[in-house]
N, C-alpha and C positions, 0 to 999 in steps of 0.2 A: 403611465409607464414608470418603469424601474431599473434605475442605471447605479454604477457603480464606477466613481472617476477618482483617481488619486495619480499617484506615483510610486515607481518602483524603485527600493533603496538594495543595497549589496546584500547575498543570501546569506543567510545567518550561517554557521557551522554545525551540522547537524550533532555533534556532541554532546553541545546542552540541552539539558532536557526541556527547556521552554527558553528559547532565545529572544532576541528581541524580534521586533517585527520587521517581515518583509518587504511589505506593502500598507500604505497608508492611504487612507482613501474617505469615500463616503459612499452610501446606499441612499438611493432616490426612489422612493416610493410615493408617485405622486406629485404633490408639492411638498412631500417630507421629506428631509436632509438626515441621512442616520451617518455620523461618522463613523470609522469604522478601521482596525487594524487588523490583518492578516498573517496567521502562524503558519509555517509550517505543522501539516497535521503529523508525520510521520518521520523517522528518522534511521538509518541504515546501523546495522547494527553487529554487520560480518565484521570477521577477522581480517583486518588490513595487513600487507607489509611494505616495506621498504626494500630499494632493490641495491642490491649491494657489488662490489665487486669480490668475484668468487677468489680471485687470490690471496686478496687480504681483509674481504670483510666488510670494505669500507664503504662508508653509505655513498653514492655516486650521485651525481649534480645532471641535472635536465639543462642546458643551457641552451636560450635561442640565438641560433646563428644566421648572418647575411651571408650567403654565397657571393654577392657582387662586391660588397666591400671587406668579405674576407674576415670578420671580425664577430665576436660575440657581441649582443646587444641587450640593455635591459629591457621587461617588458614595458615600462614607459615610454619607451621608444619605438612601439608596434600603433599601427593603427588599422583600422579595419579596411579591409577591399574585397570588392564584387568582381569576380572572376569572368572576366568577357569571352575569355579563350585566347591562345595566342599570348601566353602571358603579356596581357592586358590588364590593367586593373582600374576600378571606379574608386576613390576613396571615400567610404561614408563616416562622417562623424557625428559626435553627438546631437549638434544642432541640427544635422538633415534629419537623424532620426527622428526629433522632437517638433519638426516641422511637416512630417505624414499627415497630410491632410485627412483623418480620419477620426471621428468621434472617440473611436475606442483606445485612439492614444491617450484619451486622458479621462476615459467613462467605459460602460460595460452597458451598451440599450438592450435591454431583456428582452428577447423576441417575442415569448410567448409564455406562457405557463402550461403546462402538461400535465396530467394524471399519472403517477408513479409508476402503476403500473402499465402503463402504454409507452412510458420511455425509458423503461427497463433495459430492452433489447438496444435499443441507439444508444443508449449510456453506459454499456458496459466495459468499454475499452477507455480506463480512466490513467492520466498520466501522474497528476499529482493531487493531492487533496490537503486544503487551506482550514485552518481554524479562522473566523472571524469573530472579533471582540467589539464591541462596541464602546464608544468615549460614554465615561458618565453619564451626561447630558440626553444622551439619544439610547438610552437603555429602553423605556419606556415604548419607542416608536420601533427598535430591536426588535424586542419580544412581541412586539403585535405581528410585526412581518413574520416573526418565524411559527406563531401560534396559528396564525391564518393558514400559511403552507401545511402545517402539521392537519390541523381539524379538516381542510379541504381535501387531503393526500396531493397534492398537488407538488411539482418541481418547477422553477425557474432556470429556464433556458436563456445565454444570451452570452455574451465574448467579452474580453479585456486584453490589453497588452502590457506581456510579462516578458522579462529577457528579450525586447526588441521583436518577441512575434505576438501575433492577432490568436488568443486562444479562445476556444469554445469552450463554453464553463456549464455547469449546473449546479443550482442552489439548495440546498435539504435541509430542512430541521433536524440537529443534532443533538442528542443529551438538551444541555443547557446554552449551545449556542449554533449559528448557523454554518454548513459545512460547505465550502465553495470547493471543488473538482475539476481541474480542467480535462478536456477531454478530447479523442485524438479527430480531427476533421474528416468528413467520410472517405475522402480520397489519399488517405494515410493508413486506413484498414485495408490491410492485403483481402484479396477474396481466397477458396479456397476451391477455386475449380479448376487448377492445376494440380492437385491433390487427387492421388488414388484413394477412392472413397466409393467405392460400389457399393452402398449399402442397399440397393434395391437386389442387389444378387445373392444377397449372402441369405441363405435358407437357417432358419431357426425354429426348431421342434419346440413342439409343445412343454414336453418335460423339461427341456433346458430353458426355454422361459419361466414355468412354474418353480424351476429349483434355483433358477438369478433371483426372482422375485424374493421367494424363501430366504437367501444372503439380504438382499437390501434391507427386507424386515429386519433381519438380527443385526444389522450395523444401524440401523436408523434409529436417531436419538437428538434430545435437544443439544444446541451447539453451543459449545463455551468455548470460547477462545482463549482461554488462562489455562486451560488444561493443555494446551501446545507448545512446544517450545523448540528452539532449535537445538538438534540433537546434534547435529554435525559443529556447530560452533564449540559446544559444550567439550566434545570429544577432540576438537583440534588443540583447543586452549590448554587440556590436560595433557595432551602430547608435548604443546611449548613449554610448561611448566615444568614436566619431569626432562626433557632437554639441557632446559635454564639449568638444573640440578645434575645435571651430569650423567644422566639414567640412561641406560641404551633403551632406544624403543624400537619394539620389534610389532612386523604387519602384523594381524587378528587370521585364525586360519579363514579362508574360505567357508560361508556357509552351505552345507550340502545341499546337492539340487534334491529336489521334490521327488522327482521322479513321476510324477505325475504328467502323462501327456493327454489324457480324454478330458474333454471339456466338461461333461457332466458327472465323471469322477472327479476334477479338479472342483465343481460346483459343491458337490455333497461334503467335502471332506473340510470346504472353508464352510459352508452354515454349521458343521460341527463345532469347528474350532471359535466360530462368531458366538455359537451361542454357550459354547462353554466359558468363553472370555466374558461373557455379560454375565453369566452366572455366577462366576468367581469374583467379579466386582460387585454386583450387588450383596454378595455376603460380607465384601470385607467395607462394605458400606454401612451394615447394620451394626448398631451400636452393642456390645454385650450386655445382657442381663444383669442386673448386678442384685448379689446376693441381699438377701433380705435377712437380718436380725432380729431374730423375737424374742423381746428379754422374757425370761421365765420370774412368776409369781413365787413370793415369798410365800412360804406355808406360815400360816397365822400360828404365834405361839398358845402352846395350850395353856 
């Protein structure tokens, strides 16, 4: 049986490229113990703002207020409380959390190994992903586990307690490490029964389907994540830089409407545009032929 156990540390700040580990523990594979550290695999790079007072542009302060004592208090003076209803609370301390009688408070018990393809549907709702880093003495065992999962096409499913909550997790080989992803519990995933989705009532003509397949084919290619970037963030930062330099920023004119309301006409126009874009991209990617200079032969002296 495979298990991961350890303790949770404070969450690292996302602005650092590789923060300190936020969890330390060990993977147990049978009788083999693999000490590891866990790091956040992603970080948010959105543009963040501070809240300012509109009148003077001073940064406001968010204070913790106690209405009973009519005073502001420090964060260190607060405790956790579970709401029983009717303004009645049960105080829950760190010792209470540590005494929860579950193995997953200190470990993950992997329930099973499943083929990756079979688990794809149930594990698509991911909360957060983490990189695992083995301690130096455990690298051989760590990579033995990683390579076994990769060669057999398997995914490990288990549980871990993070931030006072038990999490469902999946372990997958990823480049030179193992990726641990926390998943939503089945009862946390909303159903689609209440949405208006009358798929069986929609009639699609053969010509429309054929044209849609052409459009998809024209836009199909190998996925390269590096070719995508956050254009909204880049544009917003340019606006911020311009305003910081005292420039007046004007909103761009709205894009003209296409005027195409017929589905077939829209598909045909989209296919033509996609083919033209692909042809242009291919031409731009082709290297220009270099001119070849042929030296002239010298005439022999008579």
